[in-house]
C-alpha angles and dihedrals in degrees: 000000000000092000093055092045092051091044092054091043090053092049090048093049093048094045094047095047094046091049091052095043095047094035088233120158135165137183111294093005091141091051093049093048092045090051092051090048090048091053092048090048093051093049093046093045093050089048091049093050092044091053087057093246094303088135106043090166092060090046093052091046089053092049091048092051093048095048093043093049093045090052090055097040097046097030098231137132137181134214111295090001094149092050094046093046092048091049092048091050092049092049092047091049093048092050092047090052091048090047095231 
């Protein structure tokens, strides 16, 4: 599970950064990237739950990816969504760096 989640996350990170750096866009690019992020998030979240919360950083990253992708795919937001998503991303990143 973790391998597939990290593989999809790597693909998403590379694709998103190359698209931004090269200013390259195509029809449905946001949908494709959101779908890849959603898949990565599901795999990482399942792995995080399966590991009995040993890796809270991976779990939070998975939740962040799922919510972010769902917001793009289904075009919704909630009050303070940008602030909450940024805080969740920062917390996940901090925990991943600390290896907790």
